[in-house]
C-alpha positions as CSV (number, residue, x, y, z in Angstrom):
1,M,-10.2,23.1,9.7
2,K,-11.5,19.7,8.6
3,T,-11.0,20.9,4.9
4,S,-8.0,22.7,3.4
5,Y,-7.2,24.0,0.0
6,I,-4.0,24.3,-1.9
7,D,-3.3,25.8,-5.4
8,I,-0.5,24.1,-7.5
9,L,0.8,24.9,-10.9
10,P,1.9,21.6,-12.5
11,R,5.3,21.8,-14.0
12,Y,6.1,20.9,-17.7
13,S,8.3,18.0,-16.6
14,E,5.1,16.3,-15.1
15,T,3.4,16.0,-18.4
16,D,3.6,13.5,-21.1
17,Q,4.2,14.3,-24.8
18,M,0.5,15.4,-25.3
19,G,0.8,18.1,-22.5
20,I,-1.2,16.0,-19.9
21,V,-0.1,15.5,-16.5
22,H,0.9,12.0,-15.8
23,H,-1.5,10.2,-13.5
24,S,1.5,9.4,-11.1
25,N,1.8,13.1,-10.1
26,Y,-1.6,13.2,-8.7
27,L,-0.2,11.3,-5.7
28,I,2.5,14.0,-5.2
29,Y,-0.1,16.7,-5.4
30,M,-2.2,14.9,-2.8
31,E,0.9,14.5,-0.6
32,Q,1.6,18.2,-0.9
33,A,-1.8,19.2,0.1
34,R,-1.9,16.6,3.0
35,L,1.5,18.4,4.4
36,E,-0.3,21.5,4.0
37,W,-3.4,20.4,6.0
38,L,-1.1,19.0,8.8
39,N,0.7,22.6,8.8
40,N,-2.6,24.2,9.1
41,L,-3.6,22.2,11.9
42,G,-0.3,22.9,13.6
43,F,1.4,19.8,12.9
44,S,4.7,19.1,11.1
45,Y,5.1,15.8,9.4
46,Q,8.8,16.2,9.9
47,K,8.4,16.8,13.6
48,M,6.2,13.7,13.8
49,E,8.9,11.6,12.3
50,E,11.5,12.9,14.6
51,D,9.0,11.9,17.3
52,G,9.0,8.5,16.1
53,I,5.8,8.4,14.2
54,L,5.5,7.3,10.6
55,L,2.3,7.5,8.4
56,P,2.7,5.0,5.6
57,V,-0.1,4.6,3.0
58,Y,-2.5,1.7,3.7
59,Q,-5.0,2.2,0.7
60,I,-5.7,4.7,-2.0
61,D,-8.5,4.9,-4.4
62,I,-8.2,7.4,-7.3
63,K,-10.9,8.2,-9.9
64,Y,-9.7,10.2,-12.9
65,K,-12.4,12.3,-14.4
66,N,-10.8,15.0,-16.7
67,P,-7.2,15.6,-17.6
68,I,-4.9,18.1,-16.0
69,K,-3.0,19.8,-19.0
70,F,0.1,21.8,-18.9
71,G,-0.7,25.5,-17.9
72,D,-3.7,24.6,-15.7
73,Q,-3.6,25.9,-12.3
74,I,-5.3,23.2,-10.2
75,K,-6.8,23.4,-6.6
76,V,-6.7,20.4,-4.2
77,K,-9.1,20.1,-1.6
78,T,-8.2,17.9,1.3
79,T,-10.7,16.8,3.9
80,L,-10.3,14.5,7.0
81,R,-13.0,12.0,6.7
82,N,-13.4,11.2,10.3
83,I,-11.8,11.3,13.8
84,P,-8.5,9.3,13.4
85,T,-8.0,5.9,15.4
86,T,-4.7,4.0,14.3
87,R,-5.8,4.9,10.8
88,V,-6.4,8.4,9.3
89,E,-8.6,8.6,6.4
90,F,-8.7,11.7,3.8
91,E,-10.8,12.7,0.8
92,Y,-9.4,14.7,-2.1
93,E,-10.9,16.6,-4.9
94,I,-8.5,18.0,-7.5
95,S,-10.1,20.6,-9.9
96,N,-8.6,22.7,-12.7
97,N,-8.9,26.6,-13.3
98,S,-12.3,25.9,-15.0
99,N,-13.6,24.4,-11.9
100,Q,-13.9,20.9,-13.6
101,I,-13.2,17.9,-11.2
102,C,-10.2,16.2,-12.5
103,A,-9.9,13.5,-10.0
104,T,-11.3,12.5,-6.8
105,A,-9.5,10.1,-4.2
106,S,-9.7,8.5,-0.8
107,L,-6.6,7.7,1.1
108,T,-5.9,5.8,4.4
109,L,-2.8,6.0,6.3
110,V,-1.8,4.1,9.3
111,F,0.0,5.7,12.4
112,T,3.1,3.6,12.8
113,D,5.8,3.3,15.4
114,A,9.0,4.1,13.6
115,K,11.1,1.5,15.6
116,T,8.7,-1.5,15.5
117,F,6.7,-0.5,12.4
118,R,3.6,-1.7,14.4
119,P,0.4,0.4,14.3
120,R,-0.1,2.8,17.0
121,K,-2.6,5.6,18.1
122,P,-1.9,9.1,16.9
123,L,-0.3,11.7,19.1
124,E,-2.9,12.8,21.8
125,S,-2.5,16.5,20.9
126,F,-3.3,15.5,17.2
127,L,-6.3,13.7,18.2
128,E,-7.6,16.4,20.5
129,K,-7.4,19.0,17.5
130,C,-9.1,16.6,15.3
131,K,-11.9,16.0,17.8
132,K,-12.4,19.8,18.1
133,M,-13.3,20.3,14.4
134,S,-16.9,20.6,13.3
135,W,-18.2,17.1,12.2
136,D,-21.8,18.2,11.4
137,D,-21.3,18.1,7.6
């Protein structure tokens, strides 16, 4: 399950006066998709936080290609780029209901100790599940 998909229906409040989804909402959609990816893997971000692990954003790169309009159903594809170290990297593709790619992105998060805010290794159980994924593609 290196890749997961989630469908999202943008809300009117997320659009500008022209009915176009504001670019800042793409980050929210990607976060929603990432949480779903973790849930599908069997991990709860809330549980990770309760266990003293945070995942702050280190770097994000978004390329906007086509606008998302009010009424568009979008699909967010989330893919784990490689086996995590102290960092975990995801790639995203957001497409509309016409299968046009609206945006692509890459995101790096850092596993961080909640008390010291220092980088740390991921949970061993998380790392083991990631290693069991198919890495052929």
